[in-house]
LUMMARMI-934536 format. One record per atom (N, C-alpha, C): residue number from 1; residue in one letter; atom name; y, z, x. Coordinates in steps of 0.05 Angstrom, whole numbers, plus 5000, padded with zeros to 4 digits. Each point is the difference from the previous one (the first is absolute). Layout:
N
   num   residu   atome      v      w      u
   NUM        A      CA      Y      Z      X
...
! end
This chain:
249
   num   residu   atome      v      w      u
     1        X       N   4829   5390   4681
     1        X      CA   4977   5016   5011
     1        X       C   4982   4980   5019
     2        X       N   4996   4976   4987
     2        X      CA   4979   4981   5012
     2        X       C   5016   4987   5029
     3        X       N   5031   5002   4998
     3        X      CA   5011   4992   5025
     3        X       C   4993   5023   5023
     4        X       N   5002   5025   4989
     4        X      CA   5006   5020   5019
     4        X       C   4966   5003   5010
     5        X       N   4978   5000   4982
     5        X      CA   4977   5002   5012
     5        X       C   4990   4976   5019
     6        X       N   5008   4979   4993
     6        X      CA   4993   4976   5022
     6        X       C   5015   5003   5022
     7        X       N   5025   5011   5003
     7        X      CA   5014   5002   5024
     7        X       C   4984   5024   5019
     8        X       N   4992   5020   4982
     8        X      CA   4988   5022   5016
     8        X       C   4972   4986   5013
     9        X       N   4990   4984   4987
     9        X      CA   4973   4988   5008
     9        X       C   5007   4982   5027
    10        X       N   5019   4989   4997
    10        X      CA   5008   4980   5020
    10        X       C   5006   5016   5028
    11        X       N   5014   5026   4995
    11        X      CA   5009   5013   5022
    11        X       C   4977   5014   5013
    12        X       N   4977   5009   4981
    12        X      CA   4977   5010   5013
    12        X       C   4987   4982   5014
    13        X       N   4996   4973   4992
    13        X      CA   4987   4984   5018
    13        X       C   5010   4989   5028
    14        X       N   5029   5003   4997
    14        X      CA   5015   4992   5024
    14        X       C   4996   5022   5021
    15        X       N   5003   5027   4989
    15        X      CA   4992   5025   5014
    15        X       C   4974   5001   5012
    16        X       N   4977   4992   4984
    16        X      CA   4973   5001   5010
    16        X       C   4994   4982   5018
    17        X       N   5012   4972   5000
    17        X      CA   4982   4976   5010
    17        X       C   5023   4981   5017
    18        X       N   5025   5011   5000
    18        X      CA   5018   4982   5019
    18        X       C   5009   5019   5023
    19        X       N   4991   4989   5022
    19        X      CA   5005   5019   5025
    19        X       C   5031   5000   5007
    20        X       N   5009   5027   5010
    20        X      CA   5024   4999   5010
    20        X       C   5010   4984   5020
    21        X       N   5025   4987   4997
    21        X      CA   5007   4980   5016
    21        X       C   5026   5012   5015
    22        X       N   5011   5020   4991
    22        X      CA   5026   5010   5012
    22        X       C   4998   5005   5036
    23        X       N   5012   4992   5013
    23        X      CA   4998   5003   5031
    23        X       C   5013   5032   5003
    24        X       N   4990   5007   5025
    24        X      CA   5007   5024   5006
    24        X       C   5024   4998   5018
    25        X       N   5017   5026   5005
    25        X      CA   5024   4999   5008
    25        X       C   4999   4985   5033
    26        X       N   4978   5006   5009
    26        X      CA   4995   4989   5032
    26        X       C   4996   4966   4998
    27        X       N   4988   4995   4979
    27        X      CA   4999   4971   4997
    27        X       C   5027   4985   4993
    28        X       N   5017   5017   4985
    28        X      CA   5025   4985   4993
    28        X       C   5018   5001   5024
    29        X       N   4998   5022   5018
    29        X      CA   5016   5004   5028
    29        X       C   4992   4980   5015
    30        X       N   4972   4992   4999
    30        X      CA   4991   4984   5022
    30        X       C   5004   4967   4995
    31        X       N   5008   4995   4973
    31        X      CA   5005   4976   4995
    31        X       C   4971   4987   4986
    32        X       N   4990   5018   4988
    32        X      CA   4977   4990   4984
    32        X       C   5004   4976   4981
    33        X       N   4981   4974   5005
    33        X      CA   5007   4976   4986
    33        X       C   5024   4993   5005
    34        X       N   5009   4998   5030
    34        X      CA   5025   4988   5013
    34        X       C   5000   4978   5000
    35        X       N   4978   4979   4995
    35        X      CA   5003   4970   4997
    35        X       C   4996   4992   4978
    36        X       N   5006   5020   4974
    36        X      CA   5001   4986   4972
    36        X       C   5025   5007   4993
    37        X       N   5001   4990   4972
    37        X      CA   5024   5007   4983
    37        X       C   5004   5026   4989
    38        X       N   4979   5018   5004
    38        X      CA   4998   5028   4994
    38        X       C   5007   5019   5023
    39        X       N   5006   4987   5025
    39        X      CA   5013   5021   5018
    39        X       C   5016   5020   4992
    40        X       N   4998   5017   5016
    40        X      CA   5022   5026   4989
    40        X       C   5027   4996   5011
    41        X       N   5020   5006   4988
    41        X      CA   5026   4997   5001
    41        X       C   5016   5028   5003
    42        X       N   5021   4999   5019
    42        X      CA   5016   5025   4998
    42        X       C   5024   4992   4989
    43        X       N   5017   5021   4988
    43        X      CA   5022   4995   4987
    43        X       C   4996   5004   4968
    44        X       N   5027   4993   4984
    44        X      CA   4995   5004   4978
    44        X       C   4990   4971   4980
    45        X       N   5000   5004   4975
    45        X      CA   4993   4976   4986
    45        X       C   5013   4977   5004
    46        X       N   5029   5001   5002
    46        X      CA   5011   4971   4999
    46        X       C   4998   4990   5027
    47        X       N   4995   5013   5025
    47        X      CA   5000   4988   5024
    47        X       C   4968   4992   5001
    48        X       N   4978   5008   4987
    48        X      CA   4974   4993   5001
    48        X       C   5001   4977   4983
    49        X       N   5014   4997   4980
    49        X      CA   5001   4974   4981
    49        X       C   5012   4974   5014
    50        X       N   5021   5008   5011
    50        X      CA   5009   4979   5015
    50        X       C   4985   4986   5022
    51        X       N   4980   5016   5010
    51        X      CA   4983   4990   5022
    51        X       C   4976   4984   4988
    52        X       N   5000   4997   4975
    52        X      CA   4983   4983   4980
    52        X       C   5013   4987   4980
    53        X       N   5015   4978   5013
    53        X      CA   5020   4985   4979
    53        X       C   4980   4985   4980
    54        X       N   4979   4991   5007
    54        X      CA   4980   4985   4982
    54        X       C   4993   5015   4975
    55        X       N   4995   5029   5006
    55        X      CA   4997   5014   4973
    55        X       C   5021   5004   4986
    56        X       N   5023   4999   5010
    56        X      CA   5023   5005   4980
    56        X       C   5002   4973   4984
    57        X       N   4996   4979   5014
    57        X      CA   5005   4974   4986
    57        X       C   4973   5000   4982
    58        X       N   4980   5008   5004
    58        X      CA   4979   5003   4982
    58        X       C   5007   5010   4973
    59        X       N   5012   5022   5007
    59        X      CA   5013   5019   4974
    59        X       C   5016   4989   4984
    60        X       N   5021   4985   5012
    60        X      CA   5020   4982   4986
    60        X       C   4983   4980   4984
    61        X       N   4982   4988   5005
    61        X      CA   4988   4976   4991
    61        X       C   4986   5015   4975
    62        X       N   4985   5022   5007
    62        X      CA   4987   5013   4981
    62        X       C   5014   5009   4976
    63        X       N   5030   5004   5005
    63        X      CA   5017   5004   4976
    63        X       C   5000   4981   4981
    64        X       N   4996   4970   5012
    64        X      CA   5002   4980   4981
    64        X       C   4974   5001   4976
    65        X       N   4973   5009   5017
    65        X      CA   4976   5007   4988
    65        X       C   5005   5018   4976
    66        X       N   5012   5026   5009
    66        X      CA   5004   5017   4978
    66        X       C   5017   4992   4974
    67        X       N   5021   4985   5007
    67        X      CA   5020   4991   4982
    67        X       C   4982   4982   4982
    68        X       N   4984   4981   5014
    68        X      CA   4983   4985   4981
    68        X       C   4978   5015   4983
    69        X       N   4987   5015   5010
    69        X      CA   4982   5019   4987
    69        X       C   5014   5010   4971
    70        X       N   5020   5012   5007
    70        X      CA   5018   5013   4977
    70        X       C   5003   4989   4976
    71        X       N   4993   4972   5001
    71        X      CA   5005   4981   4974
    71        X       C   4976   5008   4984
    72        X       N   4979   5009   5012
    72        X      CA   4975   5006   4983
    72        X       C   5006   5023   4982
    73        X       N   5020   5016   5006
    73        X      CA   5007   5024   4983
    73        X       C   5027   4997   4987
    74        X       N   5017   4976   5007
    74        X      CA   5023   5001   4988
    74        X       C   5006   4970   4983
    75        X       N   5000   4981   5010
    75        X      CA   5001   4969   4991
    75        X       C   4976   4997   4982
    76        X       N   4978   5006   5007
    76        X      CA   4977   4990   4987
    76        X       C   4996   5014   4973
    77        X       N   5003   5023   4994
    77        X      CA   5003   5014   4973
    77        X       C   5019   4981   4984
    78        X       N   5024   5001   5011
    78        X      CA   5021   4983   4985
    78        X       C   4990   4974   4992
    79        X       N   4989   4985   5021
    79        X      CA   4987   4970   4993
    79        X       C   4980   5001   4984
    80        X       N   4985   5023   4998
    80        X      CA   4974   5002   4979
    80        X       C   5015   5002   4970
    81        X       N   5020   5013   5000
    81        X      CA   5011   5005   4973
    81        X       C   5014   4976   4993
    82        X       N   5012   4987   5015
    82        X      CA   5012   4977   4992
    82        X       C   4981   4975   4992
    83        X       N   4978   4999   5014
    83        X      CA   4980   4979   4994
    83        X       C   4982   5007   4977
    84        X       N   4996   5026   4996
    84        X      CA   4977   5007   4975
    84        X       C   5010   5018   4981
    85        X       N   5028   5008   5003
    85        X      CA   5013   5012   4978
    85        X       C   4999   5029   5004
    86        X       N   5016   5016   4980
    86        X      CA   5004   5028   5004
    86        X       C   4979   5019   4997
    87        X       N   4979   4989   4982
    87        X      CA   4975   5017   4998
    87        X       C   4980   4987   5022
    88        X       N   4994   4981   5000
    88        X      CA   4976   4989   5014
    88        X       C   5008   5000   5032
    89        X       N   5024   4996   5007
    89        X      CA   5012   5002   5029
    89        X       C   4990   5023   5013
    90        X       N   5011   5026   4990
    90        X      CA   4991   5021   5016
    90        X       C   4974   5013   5001
    91        X       N   4982   4986   4976
    91        X      CA   4972   5005   5000
    91        X       C   4987   4986   5020
    92        X       N   5006   4972   5004
    92        X      CA   4991   4985   5021
    92        X       C   5005   5005   5027
    93        X       N   5026   5012   5000
    93        X      CA   5008   5010   5027
    93        X       C   4982   5023   5006
    94        X       N   4991   5019   4988
    94        X      CA   4982   5020   5005
    94        X       C   4973   4988   5009
    95        X       N   4995   4979   4985
    95        X      CA   4970   4990   5005
    95        X       C   5004   4989   5030
    96        X       N   5022   4986   5009
    96        X      CA   4999   4987   5027
    96        X       C   5004   5024   5017
    97        X       N   5012   5023   4997
    97        X      CA   4999   5021   5016
    97        X       C   4973   5009   5008
    98        X       N   4979   4998   4975
    98        X      CA   4974   5008   5003
    98        X       C   4985   4981   5016
    99        X       N   5005   4977   4999
    99        X      CA   4985   4978   5013
    99        X       C   5005   5006   5032
   100        X       N   5029   5009   5000
   100        X      CA   5007   5002   5032
   100        X       C   4985   5024   5008
   101        X       N   4997   5021   4987
   101        X      CA   4984   5025   5010
   101        X       C   4971   4997   5005
   102        X       N   4987   4982   4980
   102        X      CA   4972   4999   5002
   102        X       C   4994   4979   5023
   103        X       N   5019   4984   5007
   103        X      CA   4996   4976   5020
   103        X       C   5000   5016   5025
   104        X       N   5021   5018   5003
   104        X      CA   5002   5016   5026
   104        X       C   4977   5017   5003
   105        X       N   4990   5014   4981
   105        X      CA   4972   5015   5002
   105        X       C   4980   4981   5004
   106        X       N   4997   4978   4995
   106        X      CA   4970   4991   5004
   106        X       C   5004   4974   5020
   107        X       N   5025   4992   5006
   107        X      CA   5001   4980   5018
   107        X       C   5008   5004   5028
   108        X       N   5010   5026   5006
   108        X      CA   5011   5009   5020
   108        X       C   4980   4995   5024
   109        X       N   4979   5015   4999
   109        X      CA   4975   5000   5020
   109        X       C   4991   4970   5008
   110        X       N   5002   4986   4976
   110        X      CA   4993   4970   5003
   110        X       C   5017   4984   5020
   111        X       N   5028   5002   4989
   111        X      CA   5021   4990   5015
   111        X       C   5003   5008   5032
   112        X       N   4998   5025   5002
   112        X      CA   5001   5009   5027
   112        X       C   4977   4995   5021
   113        X       N   4976   4999   4985
   113        X      CA   4977   4984   5017
   113        X       C   5004   4975   5005
   114        X       N   5009   4985   4984
   114        X      CA   5006   4971   5002
   114        X       C   5021   4996   5025
   115        X       N   5019   5014   5001
   115        X      CA   5024   4999   5016
   115        X       C   5003   5018   5025
   116        X       N   4976   5017   5004
   116        X      CA   5002   5019   5021
   116        X       C   5001   4988   5030
   117        X       N   4990   4977   5001
   117        X      CA   5003   4986   5029
   117        X       C   5029   4991   5005
   118        X       N   5021   4993   4983
   118        X      CA   5019   4990   4997
   118        X       C   5021   5023   5011
   119        X       N   5017   4994   5018
   119        X      CA   5018   5018   5007
   119        X       C   5019   5008   4980
   120        X       N   5010   5026   5007
   120        X      CA   5011   5010   4977
   120        X       C   5028   4988   4986
   121        X       N   5015   4990   5022
   121        X      CA   5025   4988   4988
   121        X       C   4996   4975   4989
   122        X       N   4976   4986   5009
   122        X      CA   4999   4973   4984
   122        X       C   4988   5010   4970
   123        X       N   4986   5015   4995
   123        X      CA   4990   5010   4976
   123        X       C   5027   5010   4981
   124        X       N   5018   5016   5011
   124        X      CA   5026   5004   4992
   124        X       C   5015   4974   4990
   125        X       N   5003   4980   5020
   125        X      CA   5008   4974   4990
   125        X       C   4986   4985   4979
   126        X       N   4975   5004   5001
   126        X      CA   4982   4989   4977
   126        X       C   5008   5015   4972
   127        X       N   5005   5022   5002
   127        X      CA   5011   5018   4976
   127        X       C   5025   4986   4989
   128        X       N   5015   4992   5020
   128        X      CA   5026   4990   4984
   128        X       C   4997   4972   4989
   129        X       N   4979   4984   5007
   129        X      CA   4991   4976   4992
   129        X       C   4993   5009   4966
   130        X       N   4978   5018   4999
   130        X      CA   4994   5006   4973
   130        X       C   5016   5012   4986
   131        X       N   5024   5014   5007
   131        X      CA   5017   5008   4983
   131        X       C   5020   4978   4990
   132        X       N   5003   4980   5018
   132        X      CA   5011   4977   4992
   132        X       C   4988   4981   4979
   133        X       N   4978   5000   5004
   133        X      CA   4986   4985   4979
   133        X       C   4994   5014   4974
   134        X       N   4994   5023   5000
   134        X      CA   4997   5021   4975
   134        X       C   5025   5001   4986
   135        X       N   5019   5006   5011
   135        X      CA   5029   5004   4986
   135        X       C   5012   4975   4996
   136        X       N   4999   4981   5016
   136        X      CA   5016   4976   4997
   136        X       C   4986   4980   4977
   137        X       N   4975   5003   4997
   137        X      CA   4987   4987   4975
   137        X       C   5009   5010   4971
   138        X       N   5014   5025   5001
   138        X      CA   5007   5009   4973
   138        X       C   5023   4986   4989
   139        X       N   5009   4983   5016
   139        X      CA   5026   4982   4993
   139        X       C   4989   4978   4978
   140        X       N   4973   4993   5008
   140        X      CA   4986   4979   4979
   140        X       C   4983   5011   4980
   141        X       N   4994   5028   5000
   141        X      CA   4984   5011   4980
   141        X       C   5013   5011   4974
   142        X       N   4986   4995   4978
   142        X      CA   5008   5007   4974
   142        X       C   4976   5009   4984
   143        X       N   4976   5006   5012
   143        X      CA   4982   5011   4984
   143        X       C   4981   5022   5013
   144        X       N   4983   5015   4986
   144        X      CA   4989   5021   5010
   144        X       C   4983   4996   5025
   145        X       N   4980   4980   5002
   145        X      CA   4983   5003   5020
   145        X       C   5008   4990   5025
   146        X       N   5024   4982   5001
   146        X      CA   5013   4997   5029
   146        X       C   5014   5020   5009
   147        X       N   5011   5019   4981
   147        X      CA   5008   5027   5007
   147        X       C   4980   5017   5021
   148        X       N   4975   5000   4988
   148        X      CA   4983   5012   5011
   148        X       C   4992   4988   5027
   149        X       N   4997   4973   5001
   149        X      CA   4993   4990   5027
   149        X       C   5023   5005   5020
   150        X       N   5025   4997   4992
   150        X      CA   5022   5008   5016
   150        X       C   4997   5029   5012
   151        X       N   4994   5017   4984
   151        X      CA   4994   5028   5004
   151        X       C   4982   5005   5022
   152        X       N   4976   4985   4999
   152        X      CA   4978   5001   5018
   152        X       C   5008   4987   5028
   153        X       N   5017   4981   4999
   153        X      CA   5010   4987   5022
   153        X       C   5020   5020   5016
   154        X       N   5017   5007   4985
   154        X      CA   5025   5021   5016
   154        X       C   4985   5025   5008
   155        X       N   4977   5010   4988
   155        X      CA   4990   5023   5004
   155        X       C   4983   5000   5025
   156        X       N   4990   4976   5005
   156        X      CA   4983   4991   5025
   156        X       C   5024   5000   5025
   157        X       N   5020   4996   4996
   157        X      CA   5025   5002   5019
   157        X       C   5005   5033   5009
   158        X       N   4997   5009   4972
   158        X      CA   5008   5031   5006
   158        X       C   4979   5012   5017
   159        X       N   4973   4995   4993
   159        X      CA   4975   5015   5014
   159        X       C   5005   4990   5026
   160        X       N   5001   4974   5010
   160        X      CA   5009   4992   5028
   160        X       C   5019   5015   5016
   161        X       N   5022   5001   4983
   161        X      CA   5023   5019   5013
   161        X       C   4994   5028   5004
   162        X       N   4990   5012   4978
   162        X      CA   5001   5027   5008
   162        X       C   4979   5008   5017
   163        X       N   4977   4985   5000
   163        X      CA   4975   5006   5021
   163        X       C   5010   4995   5026
   164        X       N   5018   4982   5005
   164        X      CA   5009   4993   5029
   164        X       C   5021   5014   5012
   165        X       N   5023   5003   4980
   165        X      CA   5025   5009   5014
   165        X       C   5000   5029   5014
   166        X       N   4980   5015   4989
   166        X      CA   4998   5026   5014
   166        X       C   4988   5001   5028
   167        X       N   4979   4979   5003
   167        X      CA   4988   4994   5027
   167        X       C   5019   4988   5014
   168        X       N   5016   4979   4992
   168        X      CA   5021   4991   5021
   168        X       C   5020   5018   5010
   169        X       N   5011   5016   4980
   169        X      CA   5018   5022   5009
   169        X       C   4986   5021   5021
   170        X       N   4978   5010   4993
   170        X      CA   4987   5019   5019
   170        X       C   4992   4987   5024
   171        X       N   4991   4977   5005
   171        X      CA   4994   4984   5023
   171        X       C   5026   4995   5019
   172        X       N   5019   5003   4988
   172        X      CA   5027   4994   5017
   172        X       C   5022   5028   5004
   173        X       N   4985   5018   4992
   173        X      CA   5025   5024   4996
   173        X       C   4987   5018   5025
   174        X       N   5018   5010   5014
   174        X      CA   4996   5017   5020
   174        X       C   4986   5030   4987
   175        X       N   4982   5007   5015
   175        X      CA   4980   5022   4992
   175        X       C   5022   5027   4996
   176        X       N   5026   5000   5017
   176        X      CA   5011   5020   4997
   176        X       C   5021   5003   4976
   177        X       N   4999   4976   4989
   177        X      CA   5024   4999   4976
   177        X       C   4985   4986   4978
   178        X       N   4973   5004   4995
   178        X      CA   4991   4989   4975
   178        X       C   5009   5003   4973
   179        X       N   5006   5028   4996
   179        X      CA   5009   5010   4975
   179        X       C   5027   4990   4993
   180        X       N   5022   5005   5022
   180        X      CA   5022   4988   4999
   180        X       C   5003   4971   4995
   181        X       N   4984   4986   5015
   181        X      CA   4998   4967   4990
   181        X       C   4992   4995   4980
   182        X       N   4979   5014   4987
   182        X      CA   4986   4992   4973
   182        X       C   5025   5004   4977
   183        X       N   5014   5024   5005
   183        X      CA   5020   5005   4979
   183        X       C   5026   4986   5001
   184        X       N   5008   4990   5022
   184        X      CA   5027   4982   5001
   184        X       C   4991   4973   4997
   185        X       N   4972   4991   5000
   185        X      CA   4994   4971   4994
   185        X       C   4995   5000   4971
   186        X       N   4995   5024   4990
   186        X      CA   4995   4999   4969
   186        X       C   5028   4999   4986
   187        X       N   5019   5011   5012
   187        X      CA   5025   5004   4987
   187        X       C   5016   4971   5004
   188        X       N   4996   4989   5023
   188        X      CA   5010   4972   5001
   188        X       C   4987   4979   4983
   189        X       N   4975   5000   5000
   189        X      CA   4985   4979   4983
   189        X       C   5005   5011   4968
   190        X       N   5000   5025   4998
   190        X      CA   5002   5005   4967
   190        X       C   5024   4995   4992
   191        X       N   5022   4992   5013
   191        X      CA   5028   4992   4996
   191        X       C   4999   4979   4979
   192        X       N   4979   4978   5004
   192        X      CA   4998   4977   4986
   192        X       C   4990   5007   4971
   193        X       N   4985   5021   4999
   193        X      CA   4988   5009   4976
   193        X       C   5024   5016   4980
   194        X       N   5016   5011   5013
   194        X      CA   5019   5015   4991
   194        X       C   5021   4986   4987
   195        X       N   5008   4980   5017
   195        X      CA   5024   4983   4992
   195        X       C   4989   4975   4975
   196        X       N   4975   4999   5004
   196        X      CA   4992   4976   4982
   196        X       C   5005   4999   4971
   197        X       N   5002   5024   4989
   197        X      CA   5004   4998   4971
   197        X       C   5030   4997   4996
   198        X       N   5020   5008   5016
   198        X      CA   5030   4998   4997
   198        X       C   5007   4971   5005
   199        X       N   4987   4988   5024
   199        X      CA   5007   4975   5007
   199        X       C   4992   4977   4978
   200        X       N   4968   5002   4995
   200        X      CA   4993   4984   4980
   200        X       C   5010   5008   4971
   201        X       N   5009   5019   4995
   201        X      CA   5011   5011   4974
   201        X       C   5026   4977   5000
   202        X       N   5018   5004   5016
   202        X      CA   5024   4984   4996
   202        X       C   4995   4968   5000
   203        X       N   4976   4997   5016
   203        X      CA   4993   4967   5001
   203        X       C   4990   4992   4972
   204        X       N   4984   5016   4985
   204        X      CA   4994   4995   4978
   204        X       C   5022   4998   4979
   205        X       N   5019   5018   5001
   205        X      CA   5018   5000   4981
   205        X       C   5012   4974   5000
   206        X       N   5005   4984   5023
   206        X      CA   5011   4978   5004
   206        X       C   4986   4975   4993
   207        X       N   4972   5001   5014
   207        X      CA   4984   4975   4999
   207        X       C   4975   5001   4977
   208        X       N   4993   5028   4989
   208        X      CA   4976   5002   4985
   208        X       C   4978   5008   5018
   209        X       N   4979   5014   4985
   209        X      CA   4978   5009   5016
   209        X       C   4983   4980   5010
   210        X       N   4999   4977   4987
   210        X      CA   4985   4977   5011
   210        X       C   5004   4990   5029
   211        X       N   5026   5003   5002
   211        X      CA   5012   4986   5025
   211        X       C   4996   5017   5024
   212        X       N   4984   5028   4995
   212        X      CA   4991   5014   5024
   212        X       C   4980   4990   5012
   213        X       N   4980   4985   4993
   213        X      CA   4977   4995   5012
   213        X       C   5003   4979   5024
   214        X       N   5016   4976   5000
   214        X      CA   5008   4988   5019
   214        X       C   5010   5014   5026
   215        X       N   5019   5016   4996
   215        X      CA   5014   5014   5017
   215        X       C   4980   5022   5015
   216        X       N   4977   5009   4985
   216        X      CA   4983   5017   5011
   216        X       C   4978   4987   5018
   217        X       N   4992   4973   4991
   217        X      CA   4987   4986   5011
   217        X       C   5008   4992   5029
   218        X       N   5029   4992   5001
   218        X      CA   5012   4991   5026
   218        X       C   4999   5023   5018
   219        X       N   5007   5028   4989
   219        X      CA   5003   5023   5018
   219        X       C   4970   5009   5012
   220        X       N   4981   4994   4981
   220        X      CA   4974   5010   5009
   220        X       C   4991   4979   5023
   221        X       N   5003   4976   4993
   221        X      CA   4989   4980   5019
   221        X       C   5017   5003   5027
   222        X       N   5026   5002   4998
   222        X      CA   5015   5003   5026
   222        X       C   4991   5026   5015
   223        X       N   4999   5020   4985
   223        X      CA   4984   5024   5014
   223        X       C   4977   4993   5014
   224        X       N   4982   4992   4984
   224        X      CA   4973   4987   5012
   224        X       C   4999   4986   5026
   225        X       N   5022   4983   5000
   225        X      CA   5010   4982   5025
   225        X       C   5004   5018   5021
   226        X       N   5023   5021   4994
   226        X      CA   5010   5015   5022
   226        X       C   4977   5017   5013
   227        X       N   4983   5012   4983
   227        X      CA   4973   5012   5009
   227        X       C   4986   4986   5019
   228        X       N   4998   4973   4992
   228        X      CA   4979   4985   5021
   228        X       C   5017   4992   5026
   229        X       N   5026   4996   4996
   229        X      CA   5012   5000   5028
   229        X       C   5001   5024   5015
   230        X       N   5007   5022   4988
   230        X      CA   4997   5028   5014
   230        X       C   4970   4998   5013
   231        X       N   4983   4995   4989
   231        X      CA   4971   5002   5008
   231        X       C   4995   4982   5024
   232        X       N   5008   4973   4999
   232        X      CA   5000   4980   5022
   232        X       C   5016   5013   5026
   233        X       N   5021   5012   4991
   233        X      CA   5020   5007   5020
   233        X       C   4988   5025   5021
   234        X       N   4986   5016   4979
   234        X      CA   4984   5026   5014
   234        X       C   4981   4989   5018
   235        X       N   4981   4979   4988
   235        X      CA   4982   4990   5021
   235        X       C   5008   4991   5024
   236        X       N   5021   4983   5002
   236        X      CA   5011   4988   5020
   236        X       C   5012   5022   5022
   237        X       N   5014   5016   4988
   237        X      CA   5005   5030   5014
   237        X       C   4974   5011   5018
   238        X       N   4979   5004   4980
   238        X      CA   4978   5014   5013
   238        X       C   4984   4983   5021
   239        X       N   5002   4973   4995
   239        X      CA   4986   4982   5019
   239        X       C   5021   4999   5026
   240        X       N   5022   5007   4998
   240        X      CA   5018   5000   5025
   240        X       C   4996   5025   5018
   241        X       N   4995   5022   4981
   241        X      CA   4991   5025   5016
   241        X       C   4976   4996   5007
   242        X       N   4979   4992   4993
   242        X      CA   4971   4998   5008
   242        X       C   5003   4990   5027
   243        X       N   5016   4976   4999
   243        X      CA   5001   4984   5030
   243        X       C   5017   5010   5015
   244        X       N   5018   5018   4997
   244        X      CA   5018   5013   5020
   244        X       C   4984   5026   5009
   245        X       N   4985   5014   4981
   245        X      CA   4985   5026   5012
   245        X       C   4971   4991   5011
   246        X       N   4989   4974   4988
   246        X      CA   4973   4998   5014
   246        X       C   4979   5014   4982
   247        X       N   5009   5011   4976
   247        X      CA   4980   5012   4985
   247        X       C   5006   4996   4971
   248        X       N   4977   5005   4985
   248        X      CA   5006   4999   4970
   248        X       C   5001   5027   4986
   249        X       N   5019   5007   4985
   249        X      CA   4998   5025   4986
   249        X       C   4996   4999   4972
! end
């Protein structure tokens, strides 16, 4: 009930205070925002997506992020049970989830304000570093409070990722294909979350749950590095286009 009420309040606030940004049919036909990543495209989803290969690369890298984040719901409760036992393990895991939720509620506005001048792709890259640090440190953790600190660290990564990924996609999606692009990118990146339990379950069977965290550390750090490279590559392409067109978009 509380979830439904807060959703309705959010919808009302958007309806009341956020201006409509949907372009008219004439604007689309005339190539409204033709000098940006949001320029309209003709044709189906596949042809439009192939014209934005960097967005496709981004979604593939984000697949690693979703694979990493899935460990908070799969490997982490197993590890908590191993460290704290059959009784305290599940109880403490519930506490860690509470810490995650409360930190999201009270820290999101602060983190967004601190990082709002940083480009979205670099914030997403920074999220990977927090994922790597938060999950990676669990390999060395065997007591309650370090688990709490770990949760706060990877939750910071979660906040940075969630608050920037939508902005990144929206700013690089053709206005004629926004819904379709958001759907297919969610499906592509969500693959990592979907396969994570199966893959890591097989891995844990052979190597044990404690061996998960070095792997997750490397994956998260690698994804952060690739995001950073993607951002640098985008900036170089944008600079070239500015020089060739003689204007900034």
